[in-house]
Backbone bond lengths (Angstrom), bond angles and torsions (degrees), N, CA, C in turn:
res aa  C-N    CA-C-N  psi(-1)  N-CA   C-N-CA  omega(-1)  CA-C   N-CA-C  phi
1 M - - - 1.498 - - 1.663 106.03 -
2 K 1.283 115.10 -39.91 1.517 113.63 -175.78 1.636 108.50 -62.29
3 F 1.425 111.02 -37.57 1.461 110.94 -177.28 1.466 112.97 -66.18
4 L 1.405 113.98 -39.00 1.533 114.98 177.48 1.624 109.33 -69.09
5 K 1.305 116.28 -23.71 1.473 116.57 175.58 1.479 112.27 -66.88
6 Y 1.337 112.42 -43.57 1.545 121.82 177.48 1.486 109.42 -62.42
7 I 1.284 117.86 -41.67 1.544 121.86 177.00 1.467 108.93 -58.90
8 F 1.364 115.32 -48.03 1.490 119.69 -174.61 1.549 109.32 -65.81
9 I 1.292 115.28 -36.40 1.560 117.08 -179.83 1.525 108.52 -67.15
10 L 1.400 115.72 -43.68 1.440 120.20 -178.82 1.569 110.33 -61.97
11 V 1.284 115.01 -40.84 1.541 116.23 -178.68 1.539 109.02 -64.98
12 L 1.343 119.41 -34.31 1.432 126.54 -178.03 1.605 107.01 -67.18
13 L 1.331 114.50 -44.86 1.404 121.66 -175.72 1.594 107.83 -67.05
14 L 1.285 113.40 -44.00 1.432 119.00 175.38 1.550 113.19 -56.69
15 G 1.233 112.28 -51.45 1.435 120.17 -178.75 1.634 108.68 -63.57
16 A 1.229 117.86 -37.65 1.542 120.39 175.99 1.404 110.18 -65.14
17 T 1.353 117.38 -40.92 1.463 116.77 -172.81 1.606 108.48 -77.35
18 S 1.278 115.90 -32.70 1.516 117.11 170.69 1.518 115.19 -64.57
19 S 1.298 114.61 -38.25 1.477 118.71 -179.38 1.561 110.25 -71.02
20 F 1.349 111.96 -37.34 1.501 112.85 174.76 1.592 115.22 -65.18
21 A 1.372 114.75 -37.60 1.460 118.44 -179.85 1.498 108.54 -67.26
22 Q 1.323 113.47 -38.12 1.511 117.06 -179.30 1.497 112.58 -66.08
23 S 1.287 120.13 -42.26 1.409 127.11 -179.16 1.484 110.24 -67.53
24 T 1.340 116.94 -35.63 1.466 122.05 179.49 1.543 109.23 -73.63
25 L 1.312 117.77 -33.09 1.420 121.30 178.44 1.656 111.22 -68.12
26 E 1.389 107.81 -39.87 1.499 110.98 177.50 1.467 113.26 -70.65
27 A 1.373 120.14 -31.20 1.410 121.19 172.91 1.575 110.32 -70.67
28 A 1.303 120.60 -36.32 1.427 120.28 178.49 1.552 112.03 -64.55
29 S 1.300 112.13 -40.39 1.528 118.60 174.32 1.440 115.48 -62.43
30 E 1.370 116.15 -38.04 1.433 121.13 179.86 1.489 110.60 -73.24
31 A 1.365 119.11 -35.82 1.418 123.75 179.59 1.560 105.87 -66.88
32 Y 1.317 122.00 -41.09 1.454 127.42 176.09 1.595 109.39 -56.98
33 R 1.328 111.70 -49.23 1.392 119.45 -174.19 1.619 111.34 -58.86
34 I 1.241 114.31 -36.26 1.450 121.47 -176.05 1.566 110.13 -92.88
35 E 1.288 115.53 4.04 1.481 126.43 173.84 1.574 111.67 70.71
36 D 1.379 113.99 29.56 1.390 117.95 174.88 1.553 103.07 -96.87
37 Y 1.306 114.30 78.04 1.493 120.81 -177.01 1.442 117.73 -64.46
38 P 1.338 116.97 -42.66 1.495 113.45 175.31 1.611 117.44 -59.35
39 K 1.311 112.28 -35.85 1.452 118.24 174.91 1.542 111.88 -67.72
40 S 1.265 113.26 -41.04 1.509 117.87 178.32 1.506 109.88 -61.92
41 I 1.335 116.63 -46.26 1.548 119.89 177.34 1.477 109.04 -60.23
42 Q 1.243 121.01 -45.26 1.529 124.13 177.61 1.490 109.21 -49.24
43 L 1.278 117.05 -56.36 1.483 124.99 -173.02 1.448 111.71 -68.39
44 Y 1.304 122.44 -37.61 1.378 124.66 179.58 1.520 107.97 -73.20
45 E 1.269 123.95 -36.66 1.355 125.85 177.00 1.588 111.24 -66.61
46 Q 1.394 113.98 -33.51 1.473 112.79 174.06 1.638 113.06 -68.27
47 V 1.178 118.12 -34.31 1.473 125.98 178.18 1.542 102.83 -65.77
48 L 1.216 119.19 -54.33 1.371 126.30 -175.20 1.559 114.18 -59.02
49 A 1.360 115.76 -43.11 1.372 115.52 173.57 1.506 115.27 -68.24
50 Q 1.293 116.62 -33.00 1.539 114.77 173.06 1.560 111.58 -62.80
51 N 1.409 113.00 -43.43 1.594 117.67 -179.89 1.466 106.51 -58.35
52 V 1.365 119.51 -48.29 1.488 116.35 -176.39 1.507 112.30 -65.30
53 S 1.342 118.62 -31.60 1.523 117.14 179.14 1.518 109.26 -70.74
54 E 1.337 120.51 -20.57 1.349 126.49 178.27 1.551 113.28 -94.85
55 S 1.374 114.25 1.97 1.443 121.23 -177.45 1.536 113.56 64.00
56 K 1.366 113.12 34.27 1.543 115.92 179.53 1.660 99.32 -122.58
57 E 1.325 108.54 147.37 1.418 117.19 169.97 1.360 109.29 -131.25
58 S 1.422 122.91 155.11 1.385 125.06 -179.80 1.543 108.81 -136.08
59 A 1.267 119.10 120.11 1.432 121.89 174.56 1.499 117.42 -56.19
60 E 1.376 111.06 -37.28 1.493 117.22 175.09 1.438 113.91 -60.02
61 I 1.343 118.01 -46.42 1.450 122.15 -177.30 1.547 108.14 -64.77
62 Y 1.289 121.33 -42.22 1.443 128.58 177.65 1.554 105.46 -57.55
63 Y 1.276 119.09 -52.01 1.355 127.45 -174.72 1.660 111.69 -57.82
64 N 1.339 108.81 -48.80 1.483 114.98 -179.52 1.519 110.57 -69.14
65 L 1.377 117.25 -35.28 1.513 117.68 175.44 1.469 111.56 -68.97
66 G 1.391 119.24 -34.10 1.452 120.94 173.76 1.539 113.78 -61.73
67 N 1.417 115.22 -41.25 1.380 118.00 174.78 1.506 116.79 -57.92
68 A 1.401 113.34 -47.09 1.398 120.43 175.56 1.589 115.25 -55.95
69 Y 1.419 112.31 -46.65 1.415 112.72 -179.86 1.501 111.74 -67.59
70 F 1.317 119.23 -31.47 1.448 126.62 178.27 1.610 107.71 -59.07
71 R 1.344 114.66 -54.38 1.390 124.24 -178.74 1.553 110.71 -62.39
72 N 1.313 115.97 -31.94 1.475 119.04 176.65 1.574 115.35 -83.31
73 G 1.370 112.92 6.27 1.493 116.41 175.04 1.499 110.05 84.18
74 E 1.179 121.40 7.99 1.645 121.43 179.13 1.483 108.40 -101.41
75 T 1.311 117.94 80.47 1.425 126.07 -172.63 1.501 112.30 -64.05
76 A 1.340 121.21 -44.98 1.441 126.93 178.56 1.468 109.63 -55.39
77 K 1.307 121.87 -51.43 1.439 125.18 -179.41 1.466 113.27 -67.04
78 A 1.409 118.22 -32.51 1.443 122.26 173.12 1.501 109.72 -61.78
79 I 1.404 118.32 -46.22 1.410 120.79 -178.86 1.555 113.08 -63.21
80 L 1.334 113.08 -42.74 1.389 124.72 173.69 1.589 112.63 -46.37
81 N 1.279 111.41 -53.68 1.515 114.70 -178.24 1.489 112.95 -80.73
82 Y 1.300 122.57 -27.15 1.464 121.65 167.23 1.476 111.31 -60.33
83 E 1.327 118.14 -44.95 1.420 117.90 179.89 1.486 115.58 -67.43
84 R 1.327 116.41 -30.06 1.526 120.88 175.44 1.583 107.24 -70.46
85 A 1.330 114.20 -40.70 1.478 114.38 175.45 1.522 110.46 -60.95
86 L 1.267 118.03 -45.26 1.469 119.71 -174.43 1.576 109.14 -67.16
87 L 1.229 119.81 -34.50 1.430 126.67 174.79 1.526 107.91 -53.09
88 L 1.254 119.22 -43.24 1.471 126.29 -172.85 1.603 108.96 -86.63
89 N 1.290 116.98 -29.51 1.451 118.74 -177.61 1.592 109.66 -141.46
90 P 1.329 117.00 67.94 1.505 122.68 -172.88 1.569 115.46 -58.31
91 G 1.412 119.17 -17.58 1.396 120.80 -178.39 1.504 112.45 -93.38
92 D 1.253 122.13 10.72 1.414 124.13 -176.41 1.507 109.51 -87.23
93 N 1.360 119.09 117.18 1.375 124.29 -178.35 1.497 117.75 -70.70
94 D 1.308 116.60 -34.03 1.461 125.08 -179.97 1.506 108.01 -66.19
95 I 1.310 120.73 -42.86 1.480 124.86 176.49 1.488 109.21 -64.01
96 R 1.233 124.37 -44.44 1.403 127.64 179.36 1.592 108.95 -62.59
97 H 1.320 113.51 -49.79 1.497 116.73 178.95 1.509 115.50 -52.74
98 N 1.457 111.77 -51.02 1.386 118.28 179.26 1.637 114.01 -59.81
99 L 1.370 110.25 -40.65 1.455 117.65 -178.75 1.456 108.87 -61.11
100 R 1.352 117.58 -49.05 1.516 122.26 -178.34 1.492 110.60 -59.65
101 F 1.364 115.13 -39.64 1.484 117.74 178.26 1.539 116.71 -66.34
102 A 1.367 110.44 -36.65 1.510 117.99 -179.94 1.573 107.96 -70.78
103 R 1.354 115.96 -32.78 1.502 112.24 176.73 1.428 118.97 -68.49
104 T 1.405 113.06 -18.36 1.451 117.13 173.59 1.586 115.10 -67.81
105 R 1.231 113.14 -13.72 1.448 120.37 -177.13 1.496 115.70 -95.10
106 I 1.375 117.78 -2.34 1.503 122.91 -176.38 1.551 106.20 -96.14
107 E 1.310 112.59 159.44 1.471 121.76 -177.38 1.531 115.40 -71.25
108 D 1.324 113.53 -45.65 1.383 120.72 -172.39 1.557 112.67 -78.83
109 K 1.351 119.64 123.87 1.411 124.50 178.80 1.467 106.64 -119.64
110 I 1.386 117.03 97.92 1.513 120.84 -171.90 1.435 108.15 -109.06
111 D 1.347 113.35 128.43 1.460 116.97 176.73 1.522 109.58 -77.13
112 T 1.349 116.25 140.85 1.424 118.89 -179.95 1.549 110.43 -82.00
113 S 1.360 110.81 147.56 1.464 114.94 172.51 1.420 117.16 -66.62
114 D 1.279 119.90 149.93 1.482 124.25 -171.30 1.625 105.47 -66.21
115 S 1.345 113.80 132.58 1.459 119.90 173.10 1.481 109.00 -119.43
116 F 1.321 113.66 157.70 1.456 123.29 -179.27 1.563 106.19 -63.97
117 F 1.319 119.06 130.18 1.448 116.36 -178.42 1.538 116.71 -60.10
118 L 1.310 119.09 -24.27 1.479 117.85 -179.40 1.538 105.02 -72.06
119 T 1.349 119.50 -38.01 1.474 121.92 -179.93 1.444 107.15 -64.62
120 N 1.245 126.78 -41.78 1.516 130.92 177.66 1.480 104.93 -58.80
121 W 1.418 118.31 -50.48 1.372 120.59 -176.00 1.566 111.83 -61.52
122 A 1.309 117.87 -45.30 1.471 121.68 -179.47 1.473 109.31 -68.65
123 N 1.162 130.51 -33.52 1.439 133.94 178.65 1.606 108.04 -68.60
124 G 1.373 108.88 -46.05 1.431 109.74 177.24 1.576 116.82 -66.01
125 F 1.345 112.13 -31.77 1.580 115.16 176.01 1.523 108.56 -75.48
126 K 1.314 118.97 -35.25 1.423 117.82 175.36 1.383 118.88 -62.73
127 N 1.264 117.62 -32.29 1.534 126.78 -176.71 1.449 110.17 -81.92
128 L 1.461 119.79 5.60 1.435 117.87 177.03 1.534 107.01 -71.65
129 F 1.260 120.03 -27.07 1.508 119.72 -170.58 1.454 104.13 -141.53
130 N 1.433 115.91 162.85 1.469 121.67 178.20 1.467 107.23 -89.85
131 S 1.406 115.54 -176.15 1.481 121.74 -173.10 1.557 110.24 -63.48
132 N 1.330 119.17 -42.25 1.376 118.69 -177.00 1.480 115.50 -66.68
133 T 1.401 113.95 -36.19 1.410 115.85 176.22 1.547 114.32 -66.05
134 W 1.303 113.62 -38.99 1.461 119.10 178.43 1.539 110.48 -66.49
135 A 1.362 117.18 -32.78 1.426 119.76 -177.83 1.583 107.32 -70.84
136 T 1.237 115.54 -38.16 1.480 122.93 178.54 1.503 110.42 -64.31
137 I 1.329 118.09 -43.03 1.446 124.82 177.30 1.562 109.77 -63.84
138 A 1.446 116.84 -36.11 1.373 118.84 -178.22 1.533 110.48 -69.34
139 I 1.310 111.69 -43.28 1.574 119.17 174.01 1.617 109.11 -53.69
140 A 1.345 115.72 -49.77 1.527 115.25 178.65 1.489 112.23 -58.75
141 F 1.282 119.46 -39.54 1.521 125.26 178.30 1.557 107.23 -64.19
142 F 1.243 116.71 -38.33 1.521 118.34 -178.99 1.484 110.09 -68.39
143 I 1.271 118.52 -38.29 1.526 118.28 -177.03 1.498 104.74 -75.87
144 A 1.361 123.48 -34.24 1.473 120.09 174.66 1.506 111.14 -64.56
145 F 1.376 117.87 -37.78 1.445 120.44 177.99 1.511 111.34 -58.82
146 L 1.349 114.67 -47.42 1.465 120.52 179.86 1.495 113.40 -56.15
147 A 1.442 112.80 -39.79 1.405 118.92 179.51 1.613 112.24 -63.14
148 C 1.292 113.02 -43.22 1.458 123.81 175.54 1.504 110.71 -62.14
149 F 1.265 115.06 -43.95 1.530 117.78 178.13 1.531 110.79 -65.30
150 A 1.267 117.23 -40.71 1.517 121.72 179.65 1.465 108.52 -64.43
151 A 1.394 118.24 -41.98 1.518 121.32 176.96 1.398 111.89 -59.82
152 F 1.322 117.97 -42.30 1.392 122.73 -178.06 1.578 115.30 -66.55
153 L 1.343 112.32 -31.77 1.442 115.11 -179.04 1.503 112.35 -86.29
154 F 1.288 116.48 -30.90 1.474 113.52 -170.16 1.508 117.16 -120.25
155 V 1.359 119.91 -5.83 1.381 120.86 168.66 1.519 114.59 -89.71
156 R 1.374 113.49 133.67 1.424 120.50 -170.17 1.565 113.07 -78.51
157 R 1.270 116.81 -37.05 1.424 122.73 -174.33 1.610 113.48 -62.81
158 M 1.326 113.95 116.36 1.433 119.19 -171.29 1.583 112.71 -54.84
159 W 1.307 116.82 -43.00 1.548 115.58 -177.56 1.474 112.31 -68.28
160 I 1.318 121.81 -25.26 1.500 124.96 173.93 1.578 107.61 -73.41
161 R 1.299 115.95 -40.65 1.451 117.29 -177.42 1.602 110.95 -68.02
162 K 1.372 111.51 -34.66 1.545 115.59 -178.52 1.521 107.88 -71.23
163 T 1.284 113.63 -42.62 1.472 122.49 175.76 1.460 113.13 -53.38
164 A 1.396 112.23 -49.52 1.506 120.17 -177.26 1.569 110.92 -66.07
165 F 1.299 113.14 -37.30 1.455 119.81 179.00 1.503 113.95 -60.43
166 Y 1.383 111.61 -54.93 1.453 115.25 -174.86 1.531 114.90 -71.31
167 T 1.405 111.27 -35.42 1.506 122.92 172.00 1.508 110.08 -57.62
168 G 1.349 115.09 -48.22 1.389 118.25 -179.79 1.562 115.97 -58.77
169 I 1.403 112.21 -39.42 1.468 112.10 -178.88 1.500 108.96 -66.87
170 V 1.343 119.05 -42.50 1.463 118.89 177.62 1.596 113.59 -58.81
171 I 1.269 113.90 -46.15 1.514 120.26 178.80 1.576 110.63 -60.76
172 F 1.371 110.26 -41.07 1.524 112.50 177.38 1.572 115.78 -64.68
173 V 1.351 114.97 -30.71 1.408 121.20 174.52 1.495 109.10 -67.07
174 F 1.402 116.75 -50.90 1.466 119.29 179.37 1.516 111.50 -57.67
175 M 1.428 115.47 -43.65 1.463 119.60 177.43 1.639 110.61 -52.71
176 L 1.355 117.37 -43.53 1.447 118.61 -178.01 1.466 107.21 -66.77
177 V 1.271 118.46 -45.18 1.564 120.47 179.77 1.500 111.87 -57.64
178 A 1.337 119.25 -46.83 1.429 124.51 -179.66 1.541 108.39 -61.08
179 N 1.435 119.73 -45.81 1.402 120.95 176.28 1.592 111.28 -58.98
180 A 1.272 115.28 -41.16 1.477 118.39 -175.85 1.566 106.49 -68.22
181 F 1.269 120.23 -39.00 1.463 121.85 176.55 1.518 112.47 -65.22
182 A 1.263 116.62 -37.89 1.465 125.31 -179.07 1.570 106.89 -62.87
183 F 1.357 112.77 -53.51 1.454 120.22 -179.36 1.584 111.15 -62.18
184 S 1.293 114.45 -37.08 1.513 113.43 -178.41 1.542 110.34 -75.27
185 Q 1.389 119.82 -34.03 1.455 116.14 179.58 1.580 110.59 -72.62
186 K 1.390 114.28 -32.64 1.485 115.79 178.48 1.571 111.01 -70.15
187 N 1.304 113.43 -36.66 1.494 120.38 179.07 1.521 107.84 -58.94
188 S 1.423 116.08 -45.87 1.458 121.74 -178.50 1.522 111.44 -60.83
189 R 1.369 115.50 -36.48 1.500 120.02 -178.32 1.495 108.40 -74.24
190 I 1.278 121.19 -31.88 1.535 120.26 -173.79 1.446 112.10 -88.37
191 N 1.517 113.62 -50.32 1.370 114.03 -177.94 1.634 108.12 -105.64
192 R 1.330 106.89 89.06 1.476 114.97 -175.01 1.384 112.89 -77.50
193 N 1.274 123.53 115.87 1.475 128.89 -174.36 1.508 115.63 -121.34
194 T 1.300 114.29 21.17 1.528 122.69 172.95 1.467 108.56 -123.72
195 G 1.401 112.12 158.38 1.490 117.20 -177.84 1.544 109.62 -152.03
196 I 1.267 117.76 168.56 1.407 126.63 173.20 1.493 114.87 -109.41
197 V 1.385 126.49 135.45 1.380 120.06 179.63 1.552 102.29 -81.72
198 M 1.309 110.41 137.17 1.503 122.46 -174.28 1.509 110.58 -111.26
199 A 1.299 116.83 -17.31 1.545 121.33 -178.71 1.516 103.99 -80.75
200 A 1.368 111.67 150.33 1.493 119.97 176.76 1.498 110.57 -60.96
201 S 1.334 119.48 -39.54 1.421 124.39 175.46 1.567 105.56 -150.96
202 A 1.297 114.10 124.41 1.406 126.34 -174.06 1.680 113.82 -115.10
203 S 1.226 118.52 118.84 1.487 120.28 -178.39 1.467 105.06 -75.62
204 I 1.276 117.84 136.33 1.506 124.00 170.76 1.535 104.83 -111.49
205 L 1.313 114.10 119.03 1.422 122.26 -174.67 1.501 113.91 -108.86
206 T 1.393 117.97 164.81 1.512 124.31 -176.68 1.499 108.65 -68.54
207 S 1.300 116.70 -31.14 1.548 117.01 -171.80 1.565 105.94 -148.69
208 P 1.435 113.35 165.86 1.514 111.58 -177.56 1.591 111.64 -81.01
209 D 1.347 113.19 69.67 1.382 121.76 -175.68 1.559 107.66 -148.70
210 A 1.439 119.57 124.58 1.360 118.65 -176.05 1.541 117.59 -64.66
211 N 1.338 112.67 -12.20 1.502 119.75 176.42 1.505 117.11 -94.98
212 S 1.396 112.89 2.34 1.457 115.47 -177.26 1.457 110.07 -84.57
213 Q 1.358 118.08 168.34 1.403 125.42 -169.95 1.546 109.46 -66.94
214 E 1.309 117.36 138.64 1.483 124.08 169.20 1.432 113.88 -78.48
215 L 1.399 114.45 120.58 1.483 119.95 179.05 1.515 112.80 -82.42
216 F 1.373 116.83 -52.37 1.452 127.27 176.21 1.450 110.75 -159.08
217 R 1.348 110.50 -179.20 1.544 113.28 177.81 1.508 109.15 -127.32
218 L 1.277 114.15 147.08 1.500 116.45 178.39 1.586 105.58 -119.78
219 H 1.308 115.16 159.27 1.476 121.97 -178.42 1.498 113.99 -118.88
220 E 1.246 118.80 166.82 1.502 124.08 -174.42 1.465 109.81 -58.14
221 G 1.265 118.76 135.05 1.470 129.25 175.22 1.484 115.03 99.53
222 T 1.330 118.89 -2.50 1.505 121.94 179.88 1.447 107.25 -83.70
223 K 1.407 112.02 135.90 1.462 118.72 175.81 1.513 109.27 -90.67
224 V 1.359 105.09 141.09 1.506 117.45 -176.37 1.518 114.38 -133.24
225 K 1.296 120.16 148.28 1.494 122.16 172.18 1.429 107.02 -85.88
226 L 1.373 117.01 140.85 1.462 120.94 176.07 1.571 111.94 -101.93
227 N 1.299 112.61 115.80 1.516 114.26 -170.89 1.511 112.29 -92.14
228 K 1.417 118.41 -53.99 1.406 120.02 179.35 1.532 110.07 -159.87
229 T 1.250 122.50 164.22 1.444 125.57 -176.36 1.566 106.73 -116.32
230 D 1.358 113.43 159.81 1.529 126.21 170.77 1.467 110.63 -148.31
231 G 1.267 117.55 91.62 1.440 121.54 -175.61 1.468 110.07 67.77
232 N 1.338 113.41 -121.25 1.558 123.31 179.31 1.481 111.69 -85.56
233 W 1.341 119.39 6.32 1.488 123.86 -174.36 1.441 110.23 -110.87
234 I 1.243 117.90 151.95 1.511 125.16 175.50 1.442 111.05 -135.96
235 E 1.327 118.89 133.81 1.482 124.60 175.77 1.557 107.97 -87.05
236 I 1.292 115.48 122.09 1.472 126.57 -179.66 1.429 109.70 -109.07
237 E 1.371 115.74 156.40 1.453 124.40 169.26 1.532 111.09 -138.46
238 I 1.357 113.24 130.65 1.473 118.85 -174.39 1.545 110.13 -95.51
239 A 1.271 112.60 173.36 1.591 118.20 -170.83 1.561 112.45 -59.43
240 N 1.274 118.21 -25.71 1.497 117.10 -177.55 1.636 109.65 -91.14
241 G 1.367 120.12 2.25 1.339 122.24 178.01 1.454 120.10 99.60
242 S 1.330 117.20 -10.90 1.494 126.94 173.40 1.511 109.76 -58.96
243 V 1.403 112.82 137.32 1.543 116.33 -179.50 1.556 106.38 -126.52
244 G 1.289 115.00 152.62 1.361 123.73 179.26 1.553 116.77 -172.18
245 W 1.200 121.65 173.24 1.420 127.45 -177.45 1.494 113.88 -109.55
246 T 1.428 121.98 139.09 1.457 123.88 174.98 1.369 106.64 -147.93
247 S 1.352 116.21 164.42 1.511 122.63 179.26 1.451 109.94 -65.97
248 K 1.266 118.87 142.53 1.480 128.33 -177.75 1.560 111.07 -59.36
249 E 1.304 119.75 -31.84 1.331 127.57 -178.79 1.573 111.58 -65.81
250 N 1.309 116.45 -27.29 1.454 120.72 178.53 1.590 114.98 -73.06
251 V 1.308 119.12 -13.33 1.417 126.51 -173.54 1.532 112.10 -128.90
252 E 1.348 117.45 131.08 1.413 121.36 168.02 1.477 114.31 -109.77
253 I 1.401 116.35 130.12 1.532 119.24 -172.87 1.569 105.57 -72.55
254 I 1.287 108.79 140.95 1.451 123.01 177.06 1.530 108.91 -63.51
């Protein structure tokens, strides 16, 4: 009986938590609608903090929070939250559109280093779906591959066996690609190695030493790749391939 009592209490607590989160989301949406952006940001941040404490993340909340920050004139924080939303849902066109627009408001305009066109094509194709969707597609391909394998083994007609054999090879390749994309997307979510410059102006130095030579400066909203850390310093790389060191407090991980 005590066990059932504890289960009942737990269910009530979970229901209350869910109800609180939903009401807070509704209040945040209403604050955004009436253009009370600071209040909307505060409420969305509350929901976000609760979700993070429960090891849950929502692309929708990051997206809405990014919109509120953008409307409030905080472009760097808007970009940060759009990037986090895109990491969870890379195929969302609304997120990509708002992120591109927000980037037009930042100071640094960095040309990207040339990449092999097939690499760009593969990355674009990979970003059509998130890791869970690619995993589902991989499972579907695996089931189709098993069907082709069974047809090859048990069907006597030669043309069906040949068709099953060659179709199975193609499906097997697609299954490997879907698995690779799923793994890559999940790895990007877990091992986050990109960040957004949050400082108004960040010095990028030759080494992790405040007295070292300054290479260049970056401004808030610029996206960087995080290579390695050394104490309170972090080595960053920008889109054109330039590398340098800056203080960790200048960058927030996506």
